[in-house]
All heavy atoms as an XYZ file, in Angstrom:
967
protein
N     -86.666    -13.950    142.652
C     -85.804    -14.292    141.498
C     -84.769    -15.348    141.953
O     -84.388    -15.401    143.089
C     -85.057    -13.037    141.055
C     -85.959    -12.117    140.074
S     -84.964    -10.793    139.445
C     -83.717    -11.541    138.556
N     -84.435    -16.118    140.880
C     -83.425    -17.089    141.251
C     -82.046    -16.457    141.082
O     -81.802    -15.508    140.417
C     -83.595    -18.226    140.281
C     -84.886    -18.990    140.390
C     -85.024    -20.154    139.447
C     -86.240    -20.941    139.700
N     -86.334    -22.051    138.776
N     -81.014    -17.123    141.801
C     -79.716    -16.642    141.695
C     -79.157    -16.668    140.210
O     -79.636    -17.507    139.411
C     -78.849    -17.596    142.514
C     -79.907    -18.163    143.460
C     -81.177    -18.206    142.686
N     -78.382    -15.702    139.839
C     -77.757    -15.490    138.530
C     -78.812    -15.006    137.474
O     -78.354    -15.018    136.270
C     -77.125    -16.848    138.034
N     -79.985    -14.612    137.800
C     -80.836    -14.007    136.971
C     -80.931    -12.557    137.217
O     -80.579    -12.165    138.229
C     -82.364    -14.601    137.081
C     -82.471    -16.081    136.732
C     -83.877    -16.442    136.918
C     -82.131    -16.324    135.302
N     -81.299    -11.739    136.170
C     -81.491    -10.289    136.316
C     -82.708     -9.827    135.708
O     -83.313    -10.484    134.987
C     -80.130     -9.689    135.691
O     -80.281     -9.838    134.327
N     -82.991     -8.586    136.063
C     -84.195     -7.959    135.560
C     -83.975     -6.491    135.376
O     -83.079     -5.878    136.034
C     -85.354     -8.114    136.537
N     -84.639     -5.838    134.400
C     -84.533     -4.423    134.271
C     -85.873     -3.926    134.563
O     -86.907     -4.167    133.985
C     -84.161     -4.152    132.790
C     -83.845     -2.801    132.561
C     -83.347     -2.538    131.163
O     -83.280     -3.416    130.194
N     -82.969     -1.345    130.840
N     -85.906     -2.820    135.448
C     -87.115     -2.352    135.946
C     -87.100     -0.741    135.717
O     -86.071     -0.109    135.867
C     -87.217     -2.550    137.507
C     -88.445     -1.897    138.061
C     -87.215     -4.046    137.719
N     -88.217     -0.171    135.294
C     -88.435      1.161    135.229
C     -89.498      1.667    136.166
O     -90.549      1.122    136.272
C     -88.864      1.613    133.844
O     -87.915      1.264    132.860
N     -89.059      2.609    136.943
C     -89.977      3.125    137.997
C     -90.285      4.568    137.657
O     -89.491      5.401    137.621
C     -89.340      3.098    139.458
C     -88.957      1.657    139.799
C     -90.280      3.639    140.532
C     -88.232      1.490    141.037
N     -91.631      4.866    137.453
C     -92.069      6.166    137.112
C     -92.388      6.944    138.406
O     -93.148      6.492    139.228
C     -93.319      6.112    136.260
C     -93.005      5.380    134.954
C     -93.922      7.485    135.935
C     -94.200      5.061    134.076
N     -91.552      8.003    138.575
C     -91.801      8.772    139.860
C     -92.554     10.065    139.625
O     -93.053     10.649    140.630
C     -90.473      9.104    140.621
C     -89.534      9.871    139.600
C     -89.728      7.798    140.959
C     -88.271     10.384    140.273
N     -92.691     10.445    138.348
C     -93.498     11.648    138.091
C     -93.977     11.647    136.634
O     -93.296     11.083    135.794
C     -92.666     12.949    138.279
N     -95.140     12.093    136.480
C     -95.636     12.163    135.190
C     -96.670     13.299    134.843
O     -97.352     13.688    135.860
C     -96.534     10.863    134.785
C     -97.212     10.854    133.481
N     -96.523     10.540    132.311
C     -98.501     11.095    133.151
C     -97.320     10.567    131.302
N     -98.565     10.955    131.707
N     -96.448     14.059    133.794
C     -97.265     15.272    133.489
C     -97.821     15.096    132.063
O     -97.027     14.691    131.161
C     -96.517     16.509    133.650
C     -96.110     16.769    135.167
C     -95.520     18.144    135.192
C     -95.050     18.513    136.624
N     -94.437     19.737    136.684
N     -99.064     15.509    131.804
C     -99.668     15.540    130.627
C     -99.750     16.998    130.059
O     -99.934     17.932    130.834
C    -100.996     14.952    130.465
C    -100.979     13.460    130.764
O    -100.033     12.774    130.170
O    -101.832     12.819    131.375
N     -99.760     17.182    128.748
C     -99.935     18.480    128.149
C     -99.012     19.565    128.628
O     -99.371     20.664    129.146
C    -101.367     19.014    128.416
C    -102.430     18.064    127.777
O    -102.202     17.564    126.734
N    -103.520     17.836    128.499
N     -97.653     19.224    128.589
C     -96.650     20.189    128.872
C     -95.760     20.439    127.750
O     -95.673     19.650    126.804
C     -95.863     19.694    130.151
C     -96.631     19.601    131.323
C     -95.096     18.419    129.804
N     -95.044     21.519    127.740
C     -94.110     21.835    126.669
C     -92.854     21.043    126.906
O     -92.261     21.130    128.032
C     -93.844     23.346    126.641
C     -92.985     23.893    125.548
C     -93.615     23.564    124.151
C     -92.808     25.289    125.757
N     -92.343     20.280    125.921
C     -91.212     19.386    126.171
C     -90.109     19.843    125.217
O     -90.423     20.451    124.039
C     -91.514     17.997    125.870
C     -92.521     17.377    126.830
C     -92.714     15.973    126.513
O     -92.469     15.448    125.391
N     -93.284     15.179    127.426
N     -88.925     19.609    125.575
C     -87.740     20.029    124.772
C     -86.750     18.858    124.792
O     -86.499     18.187    125.820
C     -87.089     21.228    125.421
C     -85.843     21.848    124.882
C     -86.187     22.471    123.511
C     -85.309     22.844    125.901
N     -86.194     18.517    123.608
C     -85.194     17.443    123.549
C     -83.894     17.880    124.383
O     -83.601     19.051    124.283
C     -84.773     17.146    122.162
C     -85.830     16.379    121.383
C     -85.309     15.816    120.035
C     -86.391     15.042    119.337
N     -86.672     13.790    119.870
N     -83.297     16.954    125.020
C     -82.104     17.200    125.847
C     -80.939     17.739    125.116
O     -80.145     18.423    125.601
C     -81.760     16.079    126.789
C     -82.721     15.902    127.927
O     -83.661     16.635    128.106
N     -82.575     14.842    128.668
N     -80.962     17.392    123.772
C     -79.775     17.849    122.849
C     -79.859     19.425    122.839
O     -78.834     20.036    122.668
C     -80.012     17.268    121.507
N     -81.047     19.999    122.977
C     -81.064     21.477    122.932
C     -80.481     22.104    124.168
O     -79.935     23.176    124.111
C     -82.452     21.948    122.812
N     -80.518     21.339    125.338
C     -79.938     21.797    126.532
C     -78.424     21.751    126.472
O     -77.689     22.481    127.149
C     -80.348     21.072    127.710
C     -81.879     21.159    127.926
C     -82.351     20.191    129.097
C     -82.303     22.610    128.338
N     -77.833     20.875    125.606
C     -76.434     20.632    125.525
C     -75.770     21.604    124.465
O     -74.578     21.794    124.359
C     -76.008     19.243    125.169
C     -76.471     18.351    126.406
C     -75.891     16.875    126.145
N     -76.539     16.303    124.988
C     -77.633     15.532    125.065
N     -78.198     15.277    126.241
N     -78.209     14.968    124.012
N     -76.589     22.076    123.475
C     -76.096     22.775    122.306
C     -75.532     24.099    122.686
O     -76.119     24.848    123.461
C     -77.257     23.037    121.355
C     -76.840     23.865    120.138
C     -76.016     23.360    119.117
C     -77.196     25.221    120.163
C     -75.578     24.330    118.147
C     -76.786     26.102    119.147
C     -75.889     25.590    118.114
O     -75.528     26.456    117.100
N     -74.388     24.433    122.167
C     -73.768     25.735    122.202
C     -73.181     26.133    120.883
O     -72.456     25.249    120.313
C     -72.558     25.815    123.295
C     -73.079     25.534    124.712
C     -73.809     26.726    125.245
N     -74.443     26.371    126.525
C     -75.684     25.857    126.789
N     -76.422     25.768    125.817
N     -76.108     25.718    128.030
N     -73.367     27.322    120.426
C     -72.763     27.766    119.063
C     -71.223     27.680    119.305
O     -70.755     27.978    120.389
C     -73.304     29.076    118.825
C     -74.461     29.288    119.819
C     -74.267     28.371    120.899
N     -70.559     27.441    118.142
C     -69.074     27.436    118.274
C     -68.492     28.729    118.779
O     -67.508     28.652    119.625
C     -68.511     27.221    116.858
C     -69.766     26.655    116.111
C     -71.038     27.204    116.889
N     -69.010     29.884    118.479
C     -68.468     31.199    118.958
C     -68.801     31.457    120.507
O     -68.067     32.046    121.150
C     -68.830     32.313    118.136
C     -70.407     32.463    118.004
O     -71.072     31.464    118.345
O     -70.954     33.430    117.517
N     -69.898     30.804    120.931
C     -70.277     31.033    122.334
C     -69.592     30.079    123.321
O     -69.485     30.380    124.490
C     -71.736     30.882    122.501
N     -69.104     28.930    122.811
C     -68.523     27.884    123.735
C     -67.299     28.382    124.331
O     -67.069     28.120    125.490
C     -68.261     26.616    122.855
N     -66.466     29.182    123.652
C     -65.207     29.633    124.267
C     -65.452     30.784    125.243
O     -64.755     30.808    126.289
C     -64.257     30.147    123.110
N     -66.451     31.593    125.109
C     -66.711     32.695    125.967
C     -67.372     32.196    127.252
O     -67.302     32.963    128.303
C     -67.465     33.757    125.275
O     -68.722     33.281    125.050
N     -68.114     31.046    127.180
C     -68.696     30.645    128.382
C     -68.038     29.597    129.160
O     -68.455     29.219    130.221
C     -70.150     30.084    127.989
C     -71.073     31.074    127.394
C     -72.393     30.440    126.955
O     -72.543     29.188    127.011
N     -73.334     31.283    126.631
N     -66.923     29.131    128.778
C     -66.124     28.127    129.395
C     -65.578     28.741    130.765
O     -65.048     29.779    130.798
C     -64.981     27.624    128.607
N     -65.740     27.886    131.931
C     -65.228     28.274    133.121
C     -63.823     27.634    133.364
O     -63.584     26.583    132.945
C     -66.127     27.839    134.252
C     -67.378     28.569    134.284
C     -68.228     28.036    135.518
C     -69.597     28.732    135.492
N     -70.328     28.230    136.700
N     -62.867     28.368    133.986
C     -61.652     27.713    134.292
C     -61.833     26.560    135.265
O     -62.853     26.513    136.071
C     -60.777     28.875    135.016
C     -61.666     30.032    134.973
C     -63.012     29.764    134.382
N     -60.948     25.634    135.262
C     -61.091     24.355    136.064
C     -61.004     24.761    137.545
O     -61.667     24.137    138.456
C     -59.971     23.350    135.753
N     -60.222     25.756    137.934
C     -60.101     26.155    139.356
C     -61.434     26.677    139.839
O     -61.735     26.440    140.987
C     -59.008     27.186    139.494
O     -59.230     28.338    138.744
N     -62.208     27.420    139.001
C     -63.451     27.856    139.487
C     -64.459     26.803    139.698
O     -65.301     26.819    140.675
C     -64.092     28.927    138.420
N     -64.423     25.781    138.826
C     -65.409     24.567    138.946
C     -65.027     23.825    140.263
O     -65.874     23.358    140.984
C     -65.359     23.720    137.762
C     -65.929     24.362    136.499
C     -65.859     23.444    135.322
O     -65.166     22.454    135.312
N     -66.488     23.793    134.313
N     -63.720     23.658    140.484
C     -63.264     22.929    141.646
C     -63.718     23.649    142.966
O     -64.078     23.003    143.909
C     -61.756     22.697    141.641
N     -63.598     25.013    142.898
C     -64.062     25.686    144.135
C     -65.447     25.619    144.383
O     -65.869     25.631    145.534
N     -66.305     25.468    143.376
C     -67.801     25.340    143.622
C     -68.069     23.907    144.239
O     -69.079     23.767    144.895
C     -68.509     25.432    142.291
C     -68.450     26.805    141.764
C     -69.191     26.772    140.399
O     -69.446     25.857    139.818
N     -69.269     28.059    139.921
N     -67.190     22.900    143.985
C     -67.586     21.577    144.434
C     -67.149     21.283    145.885
O     -67.437     20.314    146.416
C     -66.960     20.579    143.583
C     -67.520     20.534    142.154
C     -66.924     19.568    141.336
N     -67.270     19.781    139.929
C     -67.616     18.823    139.049
N     -67.363     17.542    139.495
N     -67.948     19.075    137.833
N     -66.374     22.269    146.448
C     -65.967     21.995    147.788
C     -67.085     22.136    148.755
O     -68.093     22.934    148.515
C     -64.810     23.087    148.208
O     -65.446     24.344    148.184
N     -67.067     21.391    149.915
C     -68.168     21.353    150.742
C     -67.655     21.938    152.112
O     -66.425     21.852    152.387
C     -68.692     19.925    150.990
O     -67.636     19.141    151.455
C     -69.229     19.412    149.761
N     -68.622     22.411    152.952
C     -68.193     22.968    154.260
C     -68.996     22.371    155.292
O     -70.154     21.847    155.038
C     -68.273     24.481    154.242
O     -69.666     24.842    153.930
N     -68.652     22.589    156.572
C     -69.456     22.101    157.618
C     -69.558     20.659    157.805
O     -70.442     20.114    158.347
N     -68.524     19.923    157.291
C     -68.540     18.478    157.412
C     -69.495     17.769    156.544
O     -69.624     16.517    156.671
N     -70.192     18.364    155.550
C     -71.080     17.708    154.750
C     -70.327     16.926    153.691
O     -69.341     17.443    153.150
C     -71.995     18.783    154.066
C     -72.953     19.430    154.990
C     -73.812     20.503    154.210
O     -73.471     20.871    153.188
N     -74.750     20.933    154.991
N     -70.801     15.820    153.331
C     -70.168     14.930    152.284
C     -70.978     15.162    150.992
O     -72.176     15.234    150.987
C     -70.220     13.481    152.784
C     -69.453     13.273    154.063
C     -69.562     11.828    154.493
N     -68.855     11.090    153.495
C     -68.852      9.762    153.513
N     -69.587      9.046    154.454
N     -68.140      8.994    152.585
N     -70.265     15.249    149.902
C     -70.857     15.414    148.632
C     -71.588     14.082    148.280
O     -71.202     13.046    148.726
C     -69.775     15.679    147.660
C     -68.543     15.166    148.326
C     -68.772     15.217    149.773
N     -72.757     14.166    147.547
C     -73.546     12.999    147.131
C     -72.660     12.235    146.184
O     -71.933     12.817    145.245
C     -74.822     13.355    146.513
O     -74.599     14.255    145.391
C     -75.708     14.027    147.529
N     -72.658     10.993    146.200
C     -71.896     10.094    145.376
C     -72.253     10.149    143.924
O     -73.145      9.354    143.535
N     -71.635     10.921    143.115
C     -71.867     10.902    141.654
C     -73.141     11.584    141.181
O     -73.262     11.710    140.020
N     -74.038     11.990    142.071
C     -75.228     12.588    141.671
C     -74.983     14.062    141.263
O     -74.315     14.878    141.988
C     -76.282     12.622    142.795
N     -75.427     14.470    140.038
C     -75.246     15.884    139.597
C     -76.331     16.663    140.067
O     -77.496     16.265    140.127
C     -75.136     15.886    138.030
C     -73.918     15.135    137.542
C     -73.779     15.297    136.073
N     -74.970     14.981    135.376
C     -75.132     14.966    134.008
N     -74.016     15.240    133.263
N     -76.200     14.603    133.469
N     -76.012     17.976    140.348
C     -77.014     18.865    140.790
C     -77.852     19.368    139.533
O     -77.223     19.676    138.576
C     -76.331     20.085    141.461
C     -77.334     21.077    142.029
C     -76.626     22.114    142.831
O     -75.615     21.965    143.415
O     -77.140     23.310    142.745
N     -79.076     19.302    139.678
C     -79.964     19.638    138.517
C     -80.224     21.194    138.570
O     -80.574     21.704    139.586
C     -81.286     18.963    138.571
C     -81.814     18.642    137.234
C     -83.084     17.720    137.312
N     -84.192     18.463    136.946
C     -85.346     18.415    137.471
N     -85.547     17.765    138.442
N     -86.326     19.195    137.016
N     -80.005     21.897    137.394
C     -80.228     23.305    137.429
C     -81.616     23.589    136.796
O     -81.883     23.191    135.710
C     -79.174     24.050    136.593
C     -77.744     23.730    137.011
C     -76.838     24.508    135.960
C     -75.432     23.972    136.292
N     -74.485     24.487    135.254
N     -82.504     24.345    137.481
C     -83.814     24.579    136.915
C     -83.769     25.747    135.902
O     -84.563     25.809    135.098
C     -84.604     25.012    138.132
C     -83.613     25.490    139.193
C     -82.368     24.654    138.896
N     -82.657     26.558    135.842
C     -82.499     27.628    134.881
C     -81.482     27.175    133.904
O     -80.300     26.871    134.310
C     -82.195     28.971    135.524
C     -83.282     29.431    136.359
C     -83.014     30.810    136.969
O     -82.004     31.443    136.589
O     -83.679     31.198    137.873
N     -81.760     27.187    132.670
C     -80.824     26.737    131.605
C     -80.907     27.729    130.417
O     -81.883     28.555    130.330
C     -81.217     25.359    131.049
C     -81.329     24.253    132.102
C     -79.997     23.804    132.642
N     -79.072     23.304    131.637
C     -79.007     21.981    131.516
N     -79.718     21.133    132.094
N     -78.172     21.570    130.476
N     -79.923     27.634    129.511
C     -79.896     28.528    128.328
C     -80.111     27.637    127.123
O     -79.479     26.622    127.019
C     -78.588     29.255    128.213
O     -78.397     30.123    129.385
C     -78.544     30.174    126.966
N     -81.027     27.892    126.281
C     -81.177     27.290    124.989
C     -81.047     28.288    123.908
O     -81.086     29.496    124.190
C     -82.498     26.488    124.800
C     -82.502     25.348    125.857
C     -83.673     27.449    125.092
N     -80.929     27.937    122.631
C     -80.721     28.802    121.559
C     -81.990     28.664    120.577
O     -82.243     27.572    120.065
C     -79.484     28.548    120.837
C     -78.290     29.039    121.669
C     -77.849     28.133    122.557
C     -77.795     30.278    121.494
C     -76.761     28.607    123.456
C     -76.752     30.758    122.286
C     -76.184     29.852    123.225
O     -75.184     30.284    124.034
N     -82.622     29.819    120.362
C     -83.833     29.846    119.460
C     -83.528     30.545    118.197
O     -82.774     31.494    118.231
C     -85.046     30.598    120.265
C     -86.207     30.709    119.340
C     -85.389     29.870    121.504
N     -83.878     29.962    117.099
C     -83.653     30.602    115.794
C     -84.488     31.904    115.648
O     -85.690     31.860    115.774
C     -84.031     29.644    114.639
C     -82.899     28.671    114.249
C     -83.401     27.838    113.129
C     -81.610     29.329    113.984
N     -83.750     32.990    115.378
C     -84.361     34.310    115.139
C     -83.707     34.817    113.897
O     -82.639     35.316    113.878
C     -84.207     35.195    116.309
O     -84.642     36.480    116.034
N     -84.485     34.765    112.773
C     -83.931     35.281    111.490
C     -82.746     34.447    111.110
O     -81.677     35.081    110.813
C     -83.761     36.765    111.465
C     -84.959     37.645    111.707
C     -85.120     38.255    113.010
C     -85.919     37.723    110.798
C     -86.217     39.035    113.260
C     -87.111     38.450    111.059
C     -87.208     39.073    112.390
N     -82.735     33.182    111.173
C     -81.637     32.247    110.834
C     -80.435     32.433    111.701
O     -79.409     31.971    111.357
C     -81.272     32.466    109.382
O     -82.336     32.170    108.591
N     -80.595     33.118    112.846
C     -79.426     33.302    113.798
C     -79.834     32.713    115.168
O     -80.919     33.138    115.684
C     -79.064     34.763    113.918
O     -78.813     35.332    112.683
C     -77.871     34.959    114.812
N     -79.086     31.861    115.717
C     -79.313     31.401    117.121
C     -79.218     32.420    118.135
O     -78.165     33.100    118.349
C     -78.433     30.205    117.336
C     -77.389     30.319    116.316
C     -77.838     31.266    115.299
N     -80.218     32.730    118.929
C     -80.239     33.696    120.052
C     -80.474     32.910    121.355
O     -81.290     32.095    121.499
C     -81.437     34.712    119.858
C     -81.326     35.477    118.514
C     -80.265     36.498    118.554
C     -80.232     37.297    117.233
N     -79.139     38.157    117.100
N     -79.672     33.296    122.360
C     -79.788     32.595    123.628
C     -81.079     33.033    124.365
O     -81.499     34.219    124.381
C     -78.604     33.126    124.418
C     -78.028     34.318    123.852
C     -78.555     34.295    122.345
N     -81.668     32.121    124.946
C     -82.966     32.364    125.708
C     -82.805     31.561    127.036
O     -82.511     30.346    127.068
C     -84.221     31.924    124.946
C     -85.439     31.982    125.817
C     -84.324     32.551    123.687
N     -83.053     32.244    128.242
C     -83.138     31.581    129.453
C     -84.398     30.936    129.656
O     -85.492     31.476    129.436
C     -82.904     32.599    130.541
C     -81.547     33.199    130.662
C     -80.530     32.199    131.166
O     -79.989     31.323    130.482
N     -80.282     32.255    132.421
N     -84.509     29.674    130.078
C     -85.598     28.910    130.317
C     -85.562     28.286    131.731
O     -84.472     28.171    132.256
C     -85.886     27.801    129.326
C     -84.831     26.743    129.350
C     -86.093     28.330    128.042
C     -85.125     25.494    128.646
N     -86.737     27.890    132.246
C     -86.762     27.134    133.459
C     -87.282     25.737    133.120
O     -88.293     25.607    132.380
C     -87.611     27.780    134.511
C     -87.054     29.026    135.124
C     -87.842     29.557    136.290
C     -87.119     30.840    136.846
N     -87.765     31.302    137.951
N     -86.658     24.739    133.672
C     -87.064     23.284    133.345
C     -87.655     22.638    134.447
O     -87.522     23.062    135.654
C     -85.867     22.555    132.955
O     -84.858     22.547    133.890
C     -85.252     23.115    131.703
N     -88.431     21.606    134.195
C     -89.122     20.764    135.209
C     -88.537     19.348    135.151
O     -87.376     19.158    135.089
N     -89.450     18.455    135.072
C     -89.078     16.938    135.125
C     -88.466     16.554    133.841
O     -88.729     17.161    132.822
C     -90.249     16.127    135.564
C     -91.336     16.119    134.535
C     -90.768     16.437    136.950
C     -92.442     15.130    134.766
N     -87.587     15.558    133.876
C     -87.022     14.961    132.655
C     -86.882     13.587    132.793
O     -86.856     12.977    133.846
C     -85.573     15.507    132.580
O     -84.823     14.960    131.459
N     -86.947     12.806    131.631
C     -86.834     11.356    131.575
C     -85.466     10.990    130.923
O     -85.304      9.914    130.629
C     -88.015     10.797    130.750
C     -87.941     11.098    129.310
O     -87.111     11.931    128.836
O     -88.839     10.607    128.532
N     -84.562     11.889    130.784
C     -83.287     11.719    130.175
C     -83.271     11.893    128.686
O     -82.145     11.930    128.100
N     -84.399     11.910    128.067
C     -84.457     12.162    126.612
C     -85.164     13.546    126.319
O     -84.635     14.237    125.548
C     -85.279     11.034    125.896
C     -84.625      9.749    126.217
C     -85.503     11.333    124.447
C     -85.399      8.477    125.748
N     -86.236     13.883    126.985
C     -86.921     15.164    126.923
C     -87.090     15.678    128.219
O     -87.109     15.021    129.228
C     -88.203     15.051    126.202
C     -88.020     14.608    124.658
C     -89.206     14.116    126.852
N     -87.173     17.063    128.351
C     -87.342     17.813    129.525
C     -88.428     18.689    129.459
O     -88.654     19.338    128.341
C     -85.987     18.520    129.879
O     -84.858     17.608    129.944
C     -86.146     19.393    131.113
N     -89.208     18.891    130.405
C     -90.328     19.829    130.534
C     -89.827     21.258    130.687
O     -88.818     21.473    131.357
C     -91.139     19.519    131.824
C     -92.293     20.538    132.087
C     -92.935     20.458    133.504
O     -92.337     19.666    134.320
O     -93.922     20.955    133.622
N     -90.402     22.147    129.904
C     -90.093     23.603    129.998
C     -91.193     24.349    130.717
O     -92.281     24.214    130.235
C     -89.819     24.233    128.543
C     -89.532     25.642    128.581
C     -88.792     23.448    127.849
N     -90.910     24.919    131.820
C     -91.935     25.562    132.667
C     -92.023     27.026    132.286
O     -93.116     27.659    132.375
C     -91.696     25.386    134.043
O     -90.404     25.906    134.462
C     -91.804     23.962    134.468
N     -90.968     27.723    131.892
C     -90.944     29.153    131.574
C     -89.866     29.422    130.501
O     -88.920     28.806    130.468
C     -90.637     29.910    132.863
C     -91.610     30.037    133.892
C     -91.136     30.899    135.071
O     -90.368     31.765    134.768
O     -91.715     30.681    136.123
N     -90.157     30.466    129.631
C     -89.125     30.922    128.733
C     -89.387     30.597    127.311
O     -88.824     31.299    126.392
N     -90.147     29.578    126.974
C     -90.486     29.253    125.536
C     -91.939     29.144    125.376
O     -92.727     28.949    126.354
C     -89.809     27.941    125.207
C     -88.263     27.793    125.103
C     -87.864     26.352    124.774
C     -87.824     28.766    124.100
N     -92.316     29.202    124.177
C     -93.799     29.049    123.918
C     -93.826     27.963    122.706
O     -92.832     27.748    122.015
C     -94.565     30.296    123.482
C     -93.903     30.997    122.299
C     -94.627     32.296    122.072
C     -94.133     33.026    120.865
N     -92.736     33.450    120.962
N     -94.963     27.334    122.599
C     -95.185     26.382    121.475
C     -94.904     27.001    120.167
O     -95.351     28.151    119.916
C     -96.577     25.880    121.590
C     -96.861     24.621    120.627
C     -98.130     23.966    120.930
O     -98.876     24.390    121.838
O     -98.486     23.114    120.114
N     -94.102     26.277    119.365
C     -93.821     26.799    117.972
C     -92.406     27.450    117.968
O     -91.925     27.705    116.828
N     -91.805     27.774    119.064
C     -90.416     28.352    118.901
C     -89.535     27.278    118.410
O     -89.623     26.067    118.596
C     -89.872     28.656    120.378
C     -90.507     29.928    120.891
O     -91.108     30.639    120.121
O     -90.430     30.194    122.142
N     -88.568     27.752    117.444
C     -87.661     26.838    116.864
C     -86.309     26.811    117.675
O     -85.476     27.674    117.519
C     -87.346     27.253    115.477
C     -88.670     27.127    114.522
C     -88.426     27.554    113.147
C     -89.708     27.362    112.311
N     -89.539     27.780    111.005
N     -86.096     25.689    118.412
C     -84.971     25.521    119.246
C     -83.927     24.788    118.536
O     -84.188     23.798    117.929
C     -85.393     24.905    120.573
C     -84.232     24.697    121.457
C     -86.393     25.715    121.250
N     -82.681     25.270    118.668
C     -81.502     24.572    117.899
C     -81.107     23.418    118.777
O     -80.844     23.591    120.020
C     -80.384     25.651    117.749
C     -79.241     25.003    117.026
C     -80.867     26.795    117.015
N     -80.906     22.254    118.185
C     -80.321     21.110    118.854
C     -78.931     20.735    118.303
O     -78.197     20.103    119.028
C     -81.277     19.892    118.709
O     -81.419     19.574    117.326
C     -82.693     20.168    119.351
N     -78.692     21.094    117.110
C     -77.338     20.864    116.456
C     -77.178     21.682    115.242
O     -78.117     22.256    114.732
C     -77.256     19.340    116.161
N     -75.915     21.744    114.709
C     -75.688     22.337    113.414
C     -75.345     21.445    112.397
O     -74.646     20.398    112.727
C     -74.454     23.425    113.685
C     -74.861     24.656    114.420
C     -73.676     25.599    114.485
O     -72.750     25.436    113.728
O     -73.787     26.506    115.270
N     -75.703     21.691    111.138
C     -75.219     20.973    110.070
C     -73.837     21.430    109.649
O     -73.675     22.660    109.511
C     -76.121     21.097    108.932
C     -77.550     20.508    109.160
C     -78.434     20.800    107.845
C     -77.527     19.002    109.229
N     -72.916     20.570    109.464
C     -71.591     20.993    109.030
C     -71.631     21.282    107.594
O     -72.148     20.445    106.790
C     -70.485     19.934    109.352
O     -70.755     18.798    108.643
N     -71.081     22.394    107.203
C     -71.101     22.739    105.740
C     -69.731     22.610    105.164
O     -69.108     23.489    104.492
C     -71.521     24.257    105.543
O     -70.677     25.137    106.320
N     -69.162     21.412    105.330
C     -67.824     21.104    104.832
C     -67.845     20.996    103.370
O     -68.880     20.493    102.739
C     -67.315     19.772    105.370
N     -66.934     21.567    102.606
C     -66.848     21.630    101.144
C     -66.545     20.118    100.683
O     -65.799     19.468    101.292
C     -65.767     22.519    100.717
N     -67.305     19.821     99.684
C     -67.122     18.472     99.168
C     -65.620     18.270     98.625
O     -65.045     19.220     97.987
C     -68.134     18.265     98.047
C     -68.413     19.667     97.678
C     -68.246     20.512     98.891
N     -64.916     17.224     98.917
C     -63.568     17.001     98.461
C     -63.569     16.510     97.102
O     -64.496     15.803     96.579
C     -62.904     15.976     99.370
O     -63.505     14.748     99.216
N     -62.463     16.746     96.335
C     -62.394     16.438     94.933
C     -62.027     14.902     94.830
O     -62.199     14.325     93.766
C     -61.411     17.296     94.199
O     -60.079     17.141     94.806
N     -61.318     14.352     95.903
C     -61.005     12.900     95.796
C     -62.049     12.036     96.457
O     -62.697     12.435     97.426
C     -59.629     12.692     96.407
O     -59.745     13.053     97.760
N     -62.329     10.875     95.860
C     -63.331     10.029     96.488
C     -62.896      9.606     97.899
O     -61.644      9.464     98.058
C     -63.494      8.871     95.519
C     -62.173      8.903     94.719
C     -61.699     10.292     94.797
N     -63.807      9.176     98.742
C     -63.324      8.659    100.036
C     -62.608      7.394     99.845
O     -62.934      6.579     99.030
C     -64.661      8.510    100.779
C     -65.714      8.398     99.731
C     -65.098      9.229     98.584
N     -61.548      7.139    100.634
C     -60.814      5.884    100.523
C     -61.545      4.789    101.329
O     -62.145      4.970    102.333
C     -59.396      6.019    101.237
O     -59.566      6.404    102.596
C     -58.655      7.117    100.496
N     -61.483      3.589    100.791
C     -62.107      2.373    101.320
C     -61.028      1.357    101.431
O     -60.489      0.897    100.425
C     -63.259      1.883    100.388
C     -63.962      0.757    100.973
O     -63.581      0.126    101.958
N     -65.106      0.368    100.362
N     -60.714      0.903    102.674
C     -59.747     -0.133    102.816
C     -60.044     -1.432    102.181
O     -59.142     -2.200    101.989
C     -59.583     -0.278    104.392
C     -60.914      0.243    104.847
C     -61.441      1.221    103.864
N     -61.249     -1.681    101.823
C     -61.664     -2.959    101.238
C     -61.737     -2.923     99.726
O     -62.000     -3.997     99.068
C     -62.958     -3.409    101.782
C     -62.868     -3.619    103.287
C     -63.599     -2.755    104.194
C     -62.165     -4.630    103.895
C     -63.479     -2.897    105.560
C     -62.067     -4.772    105.186
C     -62.725     -3.899    106.121
N     -61.542     -1.755     99.142
C     -61.603     -1.616     97.729
C     -60.243     -2.156     97.189
O     -59.280     -2.079     97.886
C     -61.889     -0.257     97.219
O     -60.871      0.553     97.562
N     -60.056     -2.467     96.021
C     -58.890     -3.177     95.456
C     -57.790     -2.170     95.190
O     -57.060     -2.384     94.250
N     -57.641     -1.057     95.925
C     -56.565     -0.125     95.674
C     -55.192     -0.745     95.412
O     -55.068     -1.843     94.985
N     -54.164      0.002     95.555
C     -52.775     -0.506     95.428
C     -52.446     -1.620     96.276
O     -52.818     -1.671     97.470
N     -51.544     -2.487     95.824
C     -51.147     -3.698     96.626
C     -50.027     -3.327     97.600
O     -49.185     -2.596     97.251
C     -50.700     -4.810     95.748
C     -51.854     -5.293     94.750
C     -51.337     -6.447     94.005
N     -50.846     -7.515     94.960
C     -50.898     -8.727     94.721
N     -51.445     -9.172     93.584
N     -50.507     -9.625     95.464
N     -50.116     -3.913     98.741
C     -49.058     -3.634     99.791
C     -47.982     -4.620     99.812
O     -46.844     -4.415    100.194
C     -49.637     -3.570    101.209
C     -50.600     -2.431    101.355
C     -51.031     -2.423    102.841
N     -51.957     -1.270    103.090
C     -52.435     -1.084    104.279
N     -52.040     -1.744    105.248
N     -53.294     -0.061    104.444
N     -48.355     -5.824     99.345
C     -47.362     -6.974     99.414
C     -46.906     -7.423     98.030
O     -47.645     -7.320     97.118
C     -47.924     -8.126    100.159
C     -48.493     -7.790    101.485
C     -49.954     -7.625    101.685
C     -47.596     -7.460    102.559
C     -50.409     -7.271    102.931
C     -48.178     -7.111    103.773
C     -49.594     -7.014    103.984
N     -45.638     -7.833     97.815
C     -45.283     -8.208     96.568
C     -45.747     -9.480     96.042
O     -46.331    -10.244     96.701
C     -43.634     -8.370     96.671
C     -43.374     -8.344     98.213
C     -44.547     -7.820     98.875
């Protein structure tokens, strides 16, 4: 390459066919009532990151957990299910144990906000004048 030019490269390091996949949004989803009970104090998280024996932590690399919790719809109620994950491309992740094809996994909730009686304000509509 010539100086001042750039390139974007994708390197495939693993590939599997015919596997059960899950969107990564499902791995991040937590119901509102479960989020408060599962939160760890900051001091507990800081204690886990300490290293011993003179080992240096890896620079910015996050440790990948093979066991995760996702929520599956059971009679219109999300129920936690422990799964084991495999390879991921950042968008979808392989599920090796814990789910079967056809399970309805929750990725997000629809907000059921009541419709407001006043129309939304638009700064570009000709509302009241600010200047004389």
